[in-house]
C-alpha positions, 0 to 999 in steps of 0.5 A: 511468541509473546505479544509484549516484550517491554523492549520498546518501553524507552521509545525504540524498536528493533528492525529485522536484523536486530538494529534498534532505532527510534520508533519515529525513525523514517523506516518505522514510519514507512513500514508502519504506514504500509501496515496501516494501508494493509488494514484499510485494504482489509476493511475494503475486502470486508465489504460486499464487493465482487469475488474477483476484487476480493481475490485481488485485494487479498493478493495485495495484502500478502504483497504488502507484508513483503513490502513491510518486511523489506522496509523493516530490514536493516540494509546493513544486515539484509545479507547473512554471513553465508551470503543468503538473504535474511528475509528469505521471502519472495520479492516484489516483482515486475509481474506484481506491478503488471498484475495491478496494471492489468487489473486497472486496464480491465476495470477501465474498460467498464468506466466512463473516461474521466473529464474532471477530478472527482470528489471522494465519497458517494458510498462507504465502500468507495470512501474506504478505497479513497482513504486507502489510496491516500494512505498508500500515497503517504506510504509511498512518500515516506518510502521514497524519503527512506529510499533517498537515505538507504536505498532498497529494492526499486520495485517496492516504490513502483508497487506502491505507486501503482497500488495507489492508482489501482485503489483510485480505479477500484473506487471508480469501478465500485462506484459504477457497480454500486450505482453511485454518482461520481461528483465532479470537482468543477472549480467555481469561477470568480 
């Protein structure tokens, strides 16, 4: 497979199924942001963190490829003439969402209850989690916009929503494990 094809030199790209769209199309923005998110999660996974978190982050990266594939597929061409799904891959399931919820519940057992918003930061690894969280929220916003125009599998939006929550809780858990103080945001009184 050749990396460069020259077919995008005029500012268009092909969706899965062959439809060509502008590189700034909301569908491209959506799955491009998911790809960016996957890269940030890879960076978190490259840090010195516990083996269980690494395992979950790797699972998430695999799921994000599924999300990207769903977003990159022209819905009009998603089903082949023989009735088969063009992607021929697993979908994002309710179980995938439940895994994220379970992971958050387990991490929160070891965390102090939140009483204030917290400032992102304190340690590079924690900051990477917060960056990934905000990229995930952007991916969710873009995917939500796309879904308004061309609906896709509803579990994709739920997964992105839960993933941003997971990344926030992971940042808090890593802060605790790394002995980093969470700095509360307390509005100044005038």
